[in-house]
KEVODREN-938751 format. One record per residue (C-alpha): residue number from 1; x, y, z; residue in one letter. Coordinates in Angstrom, 2 decimals. Example, Ala and Ser with C-alpha at 12.3 -4.5 7.8 and 13.67 -1.06 7.14 Angstrom:
2
ATOM:1:12.30:-4.50:7.80:a
ATOM:2:13.67:-1.06:7.14:s
//
This chain:
385
ATOM:1:-5.50:-13.99:-17.98:m
ATOM:2:-2.88:-11.51:-19.24:i
ATOM:3:-3.89:-10.04:-22.62:i
ATOM:4:-1.54:-9.18:-25.51:s
ATOM:5:0.59:-6.04:-25.45:l
ATOM:6:-1.09:-4.61:-28.58:n
ATOM:7:-4.51:-5.01:-26.96:r
ATOM:8:-3.21:-3.38:-23.77:v
ATOM:9:-1.87:-0.35:-25.68:k
ATOM:10:-5.14:0.03:-27.59:y
ATOM:11:-7.33:-0.21:-24.47:e
ATOM:12:-4.99:2.08:-22.53:y
ATOM:13:-5.19:4.82:-25.17:k
ATOM:14:-8.98:4.49:-25.45:k
ATOM:15:-9.36:4.62:-21.68:n
ATOM:16:-7.25:7.79:-21.39:k
ATOM:17:-9.23:9.59:-24.09:i
ATOM:18:-12.45:8.69:-22.29:k
ATOM:19:-11.10:9.96:-18.95:s
ATOM:20:-9.94:13.26:-20.47:r
ATOM:21:-13.40:13.77:-21.99:t
ATOM:22:-15.22:13.06:-18.73:l
ATOM:23:-12.91:15.35:-16.77:l
ATOM:24:-12.79:18.24:-19.23:s
ATOM:25:-13.33:21.81:-18.05:g
ATOM:26:-11.93:21.22:-14.55:l
ATOM:27:-10.94:24.87:-14.14:e
ATOM:28:-14.58:25.94:-14.34:n
ATOM:29:-16.00:23.48:-11.82:k
ATOM:30:-16.49:23.50:-8.06:d
ATOM:31:-14.09:20.76:-6.93:i
ATOM:32:-14.67:18.90:-3.67:y
ATOM:33:-12.12:16.51:-2.16:l
ATOM:34:-13.90:13.67:-0.35:f
ATOM:35:-11.46:12.61:2.36:g
ATOM:36:-9.35:15.02:4.41:a
ATOM:37:-6.58:12.58:5.34:g
ATOM:38:-3.09:12.00:3.96:f
ATOM:39:-4.19:11.44:0.35:l
ATOM:40:-6.62:14.36:0.49:g
ATOM:41:-3.94:16.79:1.60:v
ATOM:42:-1.54:15.56:-1.08:n
ATOM:43:-4.26:15.77:-3.73:a
ATOM:44:-4.88:19.38:-2.72:y
ATOM:45:-1.17:20.19:-3.15:k
ATOM:46:-1.07:18.47:-6.54:g
ATOM:47:-4.22:20.10:-7.91:l
ATOM:48:-2.91:23.46:-6.71:k
ATOM:49:0.08:22.90:-9.04:k
ATOM:50:-2.46:22.59:-11.87:l
ATOM:51:-3.94:25.95:-10.81:n
ATOM:52:-7.20:24.27:-9.82:l
ATOM:53:-9.13:25.70:-6.87:k
ATOM:54:-10.68:23.42:-4.27:i
ATOM:55:-14.10:24.47:-2.99:k
ATOM:56:-14.05:22.28:0.14:n
ATOM:57:-12.71:19.16:1.75:f
ATOM:58:-15.49:16.72:2.69:v
ATOM:59:-15.11:14.41:5.68:d
ATOM:60:-17.63:13.03:8.19:d
ATOM:61:-15.11:12.79:11.02:s
ATOM:62:-16.60:14.88:13.85:k
ATOM:63:-13.21:16.10:15.02:r
ATOM:64:-12.49:17.57:11.58:l
ATOM:65:-15.75:19.45:11.06:q
ATOM:66:-15.26:23.15:10.21:n
ATOM:67:-11.49:22.90:10.51:l
ATOM:68:-9.34:24.41:7.76:m
ATOM:69:-6.64:22.82:5.63:i
ATOM:70:-4.61:25.43:3.73:e
ATOM:71:-7.52:27.89:4.18:n
ATOM:72:-9.99:25.38:2.70:v
ATOM:73:-12.86:24.44:5.02:k
ATOM:74:-13.79:20.84:5.86:i
ATOM:75:-17.54:20.19:5.56:i
ATOM:76:-19.70:17.10:6.11:s
ATOM:77:-21.22:14.91:3.41:k
ATOM:78:-24.66:16.13:4.49:k
ATOM:79:-23.63:19.73:3.88:t
ATOM:80:-22.19:18.79:0.49:l
ATOM:81:-25.38:17.04:-0.65:l
ATOM:82:-27.51:20.01:0.39:s
ATOM:83:-25.80:22.14:-2.25:r
ATOM:84:-26.42:22.59:-5.96:d
ATOM:85:-23.86:20.23:-7.51:l
ATOM:86:-24.79:20.76:-11.16:s
ATOM:87:-21.39:22.31:-11.93:n
ATOM:88:-19.32:20.31:-9.46:s
ATOM:89:-16.79:17.51:-9.35:l
ATOM:90:-16.35:15.20:-6.36:i
ATOM:91:-12.88:13.67:-6.18:i
ATOM:92:-12.55:10.69:-3.82:i
ATOM:93:-9.28:11.01:-1.92:t
ATOM:94:-9.56:7.92:0.25:i
ATOM:95:-7.43:4.83:-0.34:w
ATOM:96:-7.80:2.42:2.55:h
ATOM:97:-8.23:-1.36:2.89:p
ATOM:98:-11.68:-0.92:4.44:n
ATOM:99:-12.96:1.55:1.84:h
ATOM:100:-14.53:0.61:-1.51:k
ATOM:101:-14.41:3.41:-4.06:y
ATOM:102:-17.07:1.88:-6.33:m
ATOM:103:-19.46:1.53:-3.38:w
ATOM:104:-18.91:5.20:-2.51:t
ATOM:105:-19.48:6.23:-6.13:k
ATOM:106:-22.55:4.07:-6.81:k
ATOM:107:-24.26:3.97:-3.40:k
ATOM:108:-23.13:6.90:-1.27:l
ATOM:109:-23.39:9.32:-4.20:f
ATOM:110:-26.06:7.39:-6.10:k
ATOM:111:-27.77:10.51:-7.52:k
ATOM:112:-24.47:12.19:-8.37:h
ATOM:113:-22.29:9.26:-9.48:n
ATOM:114:-21.58:10.85:-12.89:k
ATOM:115:-19.62:13.65:-11.22:i
ATOM:116:-17.71:11.36:-8.84:v
ATOM:117:-14.15:10.28:-9.71:f
ATOM:118:-11.17:8.90:-7.85:h
ATOM:119:-8.01:10.98:-7.51:y
ATOM:120:-6.31:8.15:-9.41:y
ATOM:121:-8.29:9.21:-12.52:d
ATOM:122:-6.65:12.63:-12.38:l
ATOM:123:-3.18:11.18:-11.75:v
ATOM:124:-3.54:9.16:-14.93:r
ATOM:125:-4.40:12.31:-16.94:i
ATOM:126:-1.70:14.53:-15.37:f
ATOM:127:1.01:12.01:-14.38:p
ATOM:128:4.00:14.36:-14.69:k
ATOM:129:2.59:16.61:-11.98:i
ATOM:130:0.28:14.50:-9.81:l
ATOM:131:2.39:11.33:-9.46:t
ATOM:132:4.60:13.28:-7.04:k
ATOM:133:1.55:13.91:-4.86:f
ATOM:134:0.28:10.34:-4.60:s
ATOM:135:1.34:6.70:-4.53:m
ATOM:136:-0.26:6.19:-7.96:f
ATOM:137:1.14:6.34:-11.49:n
ATOM:138:-0.37:6.21:-14.97:d
ATOM:139:0.47:2.58:-15.79:g
ATOM:140:3.07:3.34:-18.48:q
ATOM:141:5.90:1.61:-16.60:d
ATOM:142:3.86:-1.58:-16.45:i
ATOM:143:3.15:-1.45:-20.20:i
ATOM:144:6.84:-0.89:-20.97:k
ATOM:145:7.68:-4.04:-19.01:n
ATOM:146:4.86:-6.22:-20.31:w
ATOM:147:7.15:-9.22:-20.91:d
ATOM:148:8.01:-9.14:-17.22:r
ATOM:149:4.31:-8.95:-16.33:v
ATOM:150:3.67:-12.10:-18.36:k
ATOM:151:6.66:-13.85:-16.80:y
ATOM:152:5.54:-13.13:-13.25:l
ATOM:153:2.02:-14.29:-14.10:y
ATOM:154:3.47:-17.53:-15.44:k
ATOM:155:5.49:-18.37:-12.32:i
ATOM:156:2.69:-17.72:-9.83:l
ATOM:157:1.95:-20.99:-8.08:n
ATOM:158:-1.84:-21.15:-7.90:d
ATOM:159:-4.98:-20.11:-9.76:k
ATOM:160:-6.02:-17.63:-7.07:k
ATOM:161:-2.68:-15.80:-7.38:s
ATOM:162:-3.17:-15.47:-11.13:k
ATOM:163:-6.70:-14.08:-10.65:l
ATOM:164:-5.58:-11.51:-8.07:y
ATOM:165:-2.57:-10.53:-10.17:f
ATOM:166:-4.60:-10.10:-13.39:s
ATOM:167:-7.10:-7.86:-11.60:e
ATOM:168:-4.30:-5.86:-9.98:y
ATOM:169:-2.58:-5.25:-13.33:i
ATOM:170:-5.89:-4.21:-14.93:n
ATOM:171:-6.39:-1.70:-12.14:w
ATOM:172:-2.92:-0.19:-12.55:i
ATOM:173:-2.99:0.00:-16.35:v
ATOM:174:-6.60:1.06:-16.88:f
ATOM:175:-7.47:2.65:-13.51:g
ATOM:176:-10.35:0.19:-13.26:d
ATOM:177:-11.46:-0.17:-9.64:f
ATOM:178:-14.25:-2.46:-10.87:d
ATOM:179:-11.53:-4.95:-11.86:a
ATOM:180:-11.50:-6.24:-8.28:q
ATOM:181:-13.87:-9.21:-8.61:k
ATOM:182:-12.13:-11.85:-6.49:t
ATOM:183:-13.07:-11.73:-2.82:r
ATOM:184:-10.31:-10.26:-0.64:i
ATOM:185:-8.28:-12.66:1.49:d
ATOM:186:-8.78:-11.64:5.13:k
ATOM:187:-5.82:-13.68:6.40:n
ATOM:188:-3.10:-11.12:5.76:q
ATOM:189:0.42:-12.59:6.08:y
ATOM:190:-0.96:-16.06:6.84:i
ATOM:191:-3.24:-16.97:3.90:p
ATOM:192:-4.58:-20.50:3.85:n
ATOM:193:-3.04:-22.93:1.40:g
ATOM:194:0.30:-21.31:0.64:i
ATOM:195:2.41:-22.58:3.56:f
ATOM:196:2.18:-24.89:6.56:n
ATOM:197:1.17:-22.72:9.52:h
ATOM:198:2.47:-25.33:11.97:n
ATOM:199:6.02:-24.81:10.70:k
ATOM:200:6.01:-21.06:11.35:l
ATOM:201:7.80:-20.25:14.61:k
ATOM:202:9.13:-16.68:14.25:n
ATOM:203:7.81:-13.42:12.82:v
ATOM:204:9.77:-10.29:11.92:v
ATOM:205:7.27:-7.46:11.48:d
ATOM:206:8.98:-4.63:9.56:v
ATOM:207:6.84:-1.53:9.82:g
ATOM:208:4.96:-2.83:12.87:a
ATOM:209:3.09:0.49:13.29:f
ATOM:210:1.25:0.36:16.64:q
ATOM:211:1.00:-3.42:16.89:g
ATOM:212:-2.13:-4.18:14.87:d
ATOM:213:-0.53:-7.08:12.96:t
ATOM:214:1.19:-8.32:16.11:f
ATOM:215:-2.07:-8.61:18.04:i
ATOM:216:-3.87:-10.31:15.14:r
ATOM:217:-1.16:-12.94:14.63:l
ATOM:218:-0.54:-13.64:18.31:v
ATOM:219:-4.25:-14.19:18.89:r
ATOM:220:-4.54:-16.55:15.92:n
ATOM:221:-5.14:-20.03:17.34:k
ATOM:222:-3.78:-21.72:14.21:k
ATOM:223:-0.29:-20.41:14.96:l
ATOM:224:2.17:-21.58:17.58:n
ATOM:225:4.70:-18.76:17.53:l
ATOM:226:7.84:-18.81:19.65:e
ATOM:227:9.31:-15.38:18.87:k
ATOM:228:8.04:-12.07:17.48:y
ATOM:229:10.27:-9.14:16.51:i
ATOM:230:8.38:-5.89:15.93:a
ATOM:231:10.33:-3.11:14.19:i
ATOM:232:8.89:0.41:14.05:e
ATOM:233:11.04:3.49:13.31:p
ATOM:234:8.42:6.16:14.08:d
ATOM:235:8.95:7.22:17.70:k
ATOM:236:5.31:8.13:18.25:l
ATOM:237:4.05:4.84:16.85:n
ATOM:238:6.74:2.95:18.75:f
ATOM:239:5.45:4.23:22.12:k
ATOM:240:1.98:2.85:21.34:k
ATOM:241:3.51:-0.37:19.99:l
ATOM:242:5.38:-0.91:23.28:e
ATOM:243:2.18:-0.39:25.23:k
ATOM:244:0.19:-2.82:23.06:n
ATOM:245:2.73:-5.66:23.13:i
ATOM:246:3.53:-5.42:26.86:k
ATOM:247:0.65:-7.72:28.03:p
ATOM:248:1.91:-10.50:25.74:y
ATOM:249:5.52:-10.59:26.93:k
ATOM:250:4.62:-13.12:29.62:k
ATOM:251:3.49:-15.72:27.08:i
ATOM:252:5.78:-15.03:24.11:l
ATOM:253:9.36:-14.00:23.40:d
ATOM:254:8.65:-10.49:22.06:v
ATOM:255:11.29:-7.98:21.06:k
ATOM:256:10.59:-4.45:19.85:s
ATOM:257:13.05:-2.22:17.97:m
ATOM:258:12.80:1.51:17.35:n
ATOM:259:14.92:1.28:14.20:k
ATOM:260:14.75:1.46:10.43:a
ATOM:261:15.71:-1.52:8.27:v
ATOM:262:18.31:-0.79:5.56:t
ATOM:263:21.13:-2.58:3.77:n
ATOM:264:23.73:-0.13:5.09:s
ATOM:265:23.11:-0.35:8.86:n
ATOM:266:23.75:3.40:8.98:k
ATOM:267:21.57:6.01:10.74:p
ATOM:268:18.79:7.50:8.60:v
ATOM:269:16.42:10.46:8.84:y
ATOM:270:12.85:9.56:9.68:f
ATOM:271:9.61:11.57:9.79:a
ATOM:272:7.82:10.82:13.07:n
ATOM:273:4.17:11.52:12.25:t
ATOM:274:2.49:8.96:14.50:g
ATOM:275:0.54:7.79:11.44:k
ATOM:276:0.75:4.98:8.89:e
ATOM:277:2.29:7.37:6.38:s
ATOM:278:5.53:8.02:8.29:s
ATOM:279:8.64:7.28:6.24:s
ATOM:280:12.40:7.65:5.67:i
ATOM:281:13.52:11.10:4.47:r
ATOM:282:16.68:12.25:2.71:k
ATOM:283:17.41:15.11:5.11:s
ATOM:284:16.11:16.89:8.22:k
ATOM:285:14.99:20.04:6.31:r
ATOM:286:14.42:22.04:9.51:n
ATOM:287:11.44:19.83:10.30:n
ATOM:288:10.94:19.10:14.01:k
ATOM:289:9.15:15.84:13.17:q
ATOM:290:12.25:14.44:11.47:i
ATOM:291:14.96:12.81:13.58:s
ATOM:292:17.94:10.52:13.05:k
ATOM:293:17.53:6.86:14.00:i
ATOM:294:19.72:3.77:13.81:n
ATOM:295:19.10:1.04:11.26:s
ATOM:296:19.63:-2.70:11.07:i
ATOM:297:19.51:-5.35:8.32:s
ATOM:298:17.29:-8.44:8.08:i
ATOM:299:20.46:-10.50:7.60:d
ATOM:300:21.63:-9.38:11.06:d
ATOM:301:18.25:-9.92:12.71:i
ATOM:302:17.83:-13.49:11.39:l
ATOM:303:21.45:-14.69:11.39:k
ATOM:304:20.84:-18.14:12.88:n
ATOM:305:17.09:-18.42:12.54:t
ATOM:306:14.78:-20.38:10.26:q
ATOM:307:11.06:-21.19:10.03:n
ATOM:308:10.43:-17.45:10.01:s
ATOM:309:8.13:-14.98:8.28:l
ATOM:310:9.35:-11.50:7.35:v
ATOM:311:6.34:-9.21:6.85:a
ATOM:312:7.33:-5.96:5.09:i
ATOM:313:5.07:-2.91:4.91:d
ATOM:314:7.20:0.24:4.96:v
ATOM:315:5.46:2.89:2.84:e
ATOM:316:7.40:2.36:-0.38:g
ATOM:317:10.82:1.42:1.02:h
ATOM:318:10.27:-2.34:0.63:e
ATOM:319:13.12:-2.63:-1.89:q
ATOM:320:15.60:-1.28:0.68:e
ATOM:321:14.45:-3.85:3.25:v
ATOM:322:14.74:-6.69:0.75:l
ATOM:323:18.25:-5.56:-0.18:s
ATOM:324:19.21:-6.04:3.47:s
ATOM:325:18.02:-9.67:3.27:s
ATOM:326:20.29:-11.11:0.56:r
ATOM:327:21.93:-13.70:2.79:n
ATOM:328:18.62:-14.89:4.29:i
ATOM:329:17.04:-15.06:0.82:i
ATOM:330:19.92:-17.27:-0.39:s
ATOM:331:19.32:-19.74:2.48:k
ATOM:332:15.66:-20.19:1.45:a
ATOM:333:14.50:-20.86:5.00:n
ATOM:334:12.29:-17.80:5.52:t
ATOM:335:8.95:-16.68:4.09:i
ATOM:336:8.88:-13.14:2.69:f
ATOM:337:5.56:-11.28:2.54:a
ATOM:338:6.13:-8.01:0.68:i
ATOM:339:3.65:-5.15:0.33:s
ATOM:340:3.67:-4.04:-3.31:i
ATOM:341:0.90:-1.45:-3.39:y
ATOM:342:2.85:1.65:-2.23:h
ATOM:343:4.82:1.83:-5.49:n
ATOM:344:2.73:0.11:-8.10:q
ATOM:345:5.64:-1.04:-10.29:t
ATOM:346:7.36:-2.75:-7.32:d
ATOM:347:5.55:-5.96:-8.20:v
ATOM:348:7.93:-6.25:-11.17:l
ATOM:349:11.11:-5.43:-9.22:k
ATOM:350:11.07:-7.64:-6.16:f
ATOM:351:11.44:-10.90:-8.02:y
ATOM:352:15.00:-10.00:-9.12:d
ATOM:353:16.47:-10.79:-5.70:l
ATOM:354:14.83:-14.22:-5.69:f
ATOM:355:15.39:-15.15:-9.33:d
ATOM:356:18.63:-17.09:-8.87:k
ATOM:357:16.95:-19.15:-6.13:y
ATOM:358:13.66:-19.67:-7.99:k
ATOM:359:13.87:-23.47:-7.67:e
ATOM:360:13.74:-23.07:-3.89:k
ATOM:361:10.68:-20.79:-3.65:y
ATOM:362:6.98:-20.83:-4.46:n
ATOM:363:5.50:-17.45:-5.46:v
ATOM:364:1.99:-16.29:-4.52:y
ATOM:365:-0.01:-13.09:-4.86:f
ATOM:366:-2.85:-12.07:-2.56:r
ATOM:367:-5.01:-8.97:-2.11:v
ATOM:368:-6.06:-8.40:1.49:h
ATOM:369:-7.91:-5.07:1.23:g
ATOM:370:-10.45:-3.25:-0.89:h
ATOM:371:-9.26:-1.15:-3.87:d
ATOM:372:-6.10:-3.30:-4.00:f
ATOM:373:-4.68:-1.89:-0.76:v
ATOM:374:-2.66:-4.50:1.14:d
ATOM:375:-1.67:-6.38:-2.02:s
ATOM:376:1.16:-8.72:-1.07:i
ATOM:377:3.67:-10.85:-2.96:l
ATOM:378:4.69:-14.00:-1.05:y
ATOM:379:7.90:-15.97:-1.51:f
ATOM:380:7.56:-19.30:0.31:v
ATOM:381:10.49:-21.76:0.65:p
ATOM:382:9.68:-25.22:-0.65:n
ATOM:383:10.15:-26.88:2.72:y
ATOM:384:7.62:-24.54:4.38:m
ATOM:385:4.82:-25.81:2.15:k
//
């Protein structure tokens, strides 16, 4: 259920005051970043802007032990727990579909849970600085558009969508990881009950990474796919994608594209990191990882095709991909599954492109990962039900 705007504003203010109190005196504490991956590195850069010193990164990956990031040593959890933590703060810098922050806080750090916080807690206190160094924000944009939140809640087509959506909004506005009560849906892109799986014949996988979604869908015995188009702009990921899809080319019409998807069809700059976090950049900036690649639109890819699913997970550039799909959206013959967790306010933006065709689509919301990672908004044409 979506609560009133006045109640939201009251709870939001109370929650922020509580967070500031719990996290007071940061400059005098030993700060540990638990997780030395993409979010951990960005958190370090953001906290450095606040003139906060990081004692250590903490990560149990054997290949990372004793390595340095920006002259800060990576230690193990065992080493961390052997220390006196009475004047310490442990900031969790992991955000992954298979990781549960509340489990880490309450179980992994059971004896120290009062000094354990998520990086999201700090972003909410220092949004002007830390938002630039994360995919989080402080929830203000959601509150400012509360009428739109209520509208989207209203048009969702089933009870489960409304439950997921309510929990997701509570997490964004209040930073409440405990809001995730409904069991995650493990059938990403093909949830049960929202469309007829027998009618699905083609998949366009935008942001195919190294083929993880491809393999999962092709192996699914409930599907009878005829064609799969995997699009991955990162050159390093694309090499692994090609290798992983090769064995399936004998049994399925598979096409791979080393391109970006945009509404301009013009070349773009892309950072080739070989990781999930690779993305479009505005310029080359003397960075050897960044190269120019060609782009294509969804309208061009699916010109004369129907009974298709377009799965979009492109690290925050989902709006650009959707803008390249205007003609296909108007035909209402394709399912769109759009990742909305990279930019948390995207959930309120994507509906605009579908609004004039709302009589032709059913709208669903599903969460496929822990901590609201892999949250997806589905637009399903009526005839695909």
